[in-house]
Backbone bond lengths (Angstrom), bond angles and torsions (degrees), N, CA, C in turn:
res aa  C-N    CA-C-N  psi(-1)  N-CA   C-N-CA  omega(-1)  CA-C   N-CA-C  phi
1 M - - - 1.441 - - 1.533 108.77 -
2 D 1.297 116.93 134.87 1.460 122.69 179.20 1.524 108.64 -100.70
3 M 1.312 116.76 119.17 1.464 122.02 -178.48 1.531 111.41 -97.78
4 D 1.331 116.57 21.29 1.456 120.57 -179.44 1.523 110.87 -58.38
5 Q 1.318 116.77 -45.29 1.462 122.14 177.93 1.524 109.14 -87.01
6 D 1.324 117.41 131.28 1.459 121.52 178.37 1.530 107.94 -99.50
7 V 1.318 115.44 75.98 1.466 122.59 -173.72 1.528 111.95 -61.22
8 F 1.325 117.78 -42.82 1.466 120.22 -177.61 1.528 111.89 -64.25
9 A 1.321 117.54 -29.76 1.466 121.38 -177.69 1.527 112.30 -65.18
10 E 1.315 117.17 -19.08 1.463 121.52 -179.75 1.522 112.10 -83.39
11 Q 1.324 117.37 -12.74 1.465 122.14 -178.99 1.532 109.36 -88.27
12 S 1.341 116.93 158.55 1.468 119.73 -178.85 1.529 111.67 -60.52
13 Y 1.333 117.72 -40.67 1.466 119.58 179.05 1.526 110.88 -66.02
14 G 1.312 117.28 -33.30 1.459 121.24 178.70 1.509 111.95 -69.01
15 K 1.320 116.50 -41.06 1.460 120.84 178.48 1.527 110.74 -60.57
16 V 1.337 115.48 -45.76 1.465 119.83 -179.91 1.524 110.42 -66.14
17 A 1.330 116.57 -43.95 1.461 120.86 -179.31 1.523 111.29 -59.77
18 L 1.314 116.93 -44.49 1.471 119.93 -179.81 1.525 111.69 -65.73
19 Q 1.328 117.36 -33.69 1.460 120.20 175.69 1.523 110.34 -64.73
20 K 1.336 116.31 -41.03 1.459 120.89 179.88 1.528 111.94 -69.31
21 M 1.315 117.24 -30.66 1.461 122.18 -178.37 1.531 112.91 -87.22
22 A 1.308 117.46 -12.84 1.467 122.01 -173.80 1.518 111.60 -54.36
23 P 1.323 116.02 144.78 1.458 128.41 -2.79 1.532 110.91 -83.66
24 V 1.324 114.57 147.85 1.467 120.79 176.54 1.531 108.45 -125.44
25 P 1.345 117.27 149.52 1.465 119.74 178.63 1.529 111.82 -69.13
26 E 1.294 117.01 164.42 1.472 123.06 -177.93 1.525 112.37 -57.69
27 N 1.314 117.48 -35.20 1.466 120.53 -176.94 1.527 112.50 -96.48
28 F 1.330 117.36 23.77 1.463 122.55 174.50 1.520 107.96 -83.91
29 R 1.325 116.82 132.54 1.464 121.27 -179.44 1.509 110.61 -132.47
30 L 1.328 116.04 141.07 1.455 122.10 170.46 1.524 106.30 -80.13
31 Y 1.317 117.20 133.61 1.460 118.93 -176.83 1.520 114.75 -131.92
32 C 1.330 118.45 -5.20 1.455 120.58 -178.72 1.524 108.90 -148.67
33 A 1.334 116.93 132.89 1.460 121.28 177.46 1.516 108.89 -150.39
34 G 1.320 116.03 139.73 1.458 119.26 178.77 1.512 111.31 -164.76
35 W 1.327 113.65 150.52 1.459 120.44 177.84 1.520 109.77 -72.23
36 L 1.326 115.86 144.31 1.455 121.46 174.04 1.524 108.02 -95.32
37 G 1.307 117.47 134.52 1.459 121.97 -178.07 1.508 110.43 126.77
38 K 1.337 115.30 166.09 1.458 119.98 -176.37 1.524 113.36 -101.53
39 E 1.324 117.21 -24.65 1.469 120.86 -177.35 1.529 109.37 -127.42
40 P 1.333 116.63 155.47 1.475 119.59 -179.03 1.525 114.29 -53.51
41 K 1.319 117.77 -32.76 1.475 119.29 179.66 1.531 111.73 -66.08
42 D 1.325 116.40 -20.80 1.463 121.76 179.96 1.529 112.86 -88.50
43 F 1.312 117.81 -5.60 1.464 121.72 -173.65 1.529 111.24 -78.91
44 T 1.319 115.79 81.16 1.461 120.95 178.23 1.526 112.03 -120.32
45 V 1.335 116.40 -14.60 1.463 121.13 -179.84 1.522 109.30 -131.14
46 M 1.329 115.72 134.58 1.455 121.54 178.87 1.527 109.01 -115.45
47 E 1.326 115.56 136.95 1.458 121.77 175.15 1.525 107.63 -94.87
48 V 1.328 116.93 127.40 1.468 121.90 -177.33 1.531 108.39 -125.82
49 T 1.339 115.60 128.60 1.460 121.32 -176.70 1.526 110.01 -123.53
50 G 1.313 114.69 142.02 1.461 120.92 177.56 1.510 110.05 -145.52
51 A 1.315 115.58 171.14 1.461 121.86 179.02 1.519 109.14 -159.75
52 Q 1.304 114.57 168.27 1.459 121.07 175.45 1.528 107.79 -86.08
53 F 1.321 116.54 139.60 1.457 122.16 179.33 1.521 109.84 -121.47
54 R 1.327 115.95 154.67 1.460 121.48 175.31 1.522 109.26 -126.77
55 V 1.314 115.79 163.95 1.467 122.11 -179.67 1.525 109.59 -75.20
56 A 1.335 116.45 135.31 1.465 121.36 176.67 1.524 109.31 -70.64
57 K 1.320 115.43 138.92 1.463 120.82 -178.44 1.523 112.43 -96.50
58 T 1.323 117.37 -21.12 1.465 122.28 179.94 1.520 109.22 -144.05
59 G 1.317 115.95 173.26 1.456 121.69 175.56 1.515 113.86 85.95
60 V 1.327 114.89 -172.17 1.467 120.84 -175.55 1.529 112.66 -66.36
61 N 1.336 117.46 -23.30 1.463 120.90 179.60 1.529 112.99 -100.46
62 K 1.323 116.61 17.77 1.460 121.39 -179.55 1.529 110.22 -51.86
63 G 1.331 115.42 130.06 1.457 120.62 179.05 1.513 114.30 86.60
64 K 1.330 117.48 -4.66 1.470 121.26 -179.50 1.524 109.99 -103.33
65 L 1.317 115.35 146.46 1.455 121.80 175.16 1.525 106.70 -73.83
66 S 1.335 117.05 92.15 1.467 118.81 -170.53 1.531 115.41 -142.27
67 I 1.310 118.52 -3.91 1.451 120.98 -177.59 1.531 109.53 -104.82
68 M 1.347 116.71 118.01 1.452 120.55 178.78 1.532 109.26 -71.64
69 V 1.327 115.22 133.17 1.460 121.18 179.19 1.529 108.27 -82.07
70 A 1.309 115.81 123.50 1.468 121.20 -178.60 1.525 111.65 -57.66
71 G 1.324 115.31 139.45 1.460 120.85 176.56 1.510 115.79 82.01
72 T 1.340 118.25 8.39 1.466 120.18 -177.05 1.528 113.22 -110.77
73 K 1.306 117.64 1.17 1.468 122.15 -178.12 1.528 110.06 -66.68
74 R 1.350 115.52 132.80 1.462 121.82 179.19 1.517 109.03 -137.14
75 T 1.341 116.10 141.87 1.462 122.13 179.90 1.521 109.47 -128.97
76 V 1.330 115.54 137.69 1.468 121.66 174.64 1.523 108.36 -132.96
77 Y 1.321 115.52 167.14 1.457 121.85 179.56 1.519 108.28 -118.95
78 V 1.330 115.33 131.04 1.462 122.45 -176.03 1.524 108.23 -120.49
79 T 1.321 116.60 130.23 1.466 120.35 179.73 1.527 110.79 -88.88
80 A 1.318 115.34 159.49 1.467 120.79 178.31 1.529 109.88 -61.80
81 T 1.305 117.24 -35.14 1.473 121.75 178.31 1.521 110.50 -63.06
82 E 1.319 116.94 -43.14 1.474 120.66 178.20 1.518 111.00 -64.21
83 M 1.331 116.93 -38.10 1.480 120.67 179.15 1.529 110.70 -65.08
84 K 1.328 116.51 -42.74 1.465 119.49 179.81 1.516 111.21 -62.93
85 A 1.333 116.49 -39.09 1.464 120.67 179.60 1.533 111.39 -67.40
86 A 1.335 117.64 -29.94 1.462 121.57 -178.84 1.520 112.88 -83.74
87 A 1.308 117.68 -16.67 1.473 121.56 -175.82 1.513 112.71 -71.04
């Protein structure tokens, strides 16, 4: 997987999450996001996780930003209200 593009950062939940995690290094990427709860009526908080990645030196992903740096994983919680304000 190539993490060159930070797709989640373009979404309202990503913008809020990155603000909460700030400061983050240039190669920090959000890679996981999901609503907490079992039913749509419960979807008021989203868990967003990111980490720092480095370029692979060998293998099929050589040259791609694809290796997660150990110890850099961070998770924050974003509310629907915060997402609406960021939109």
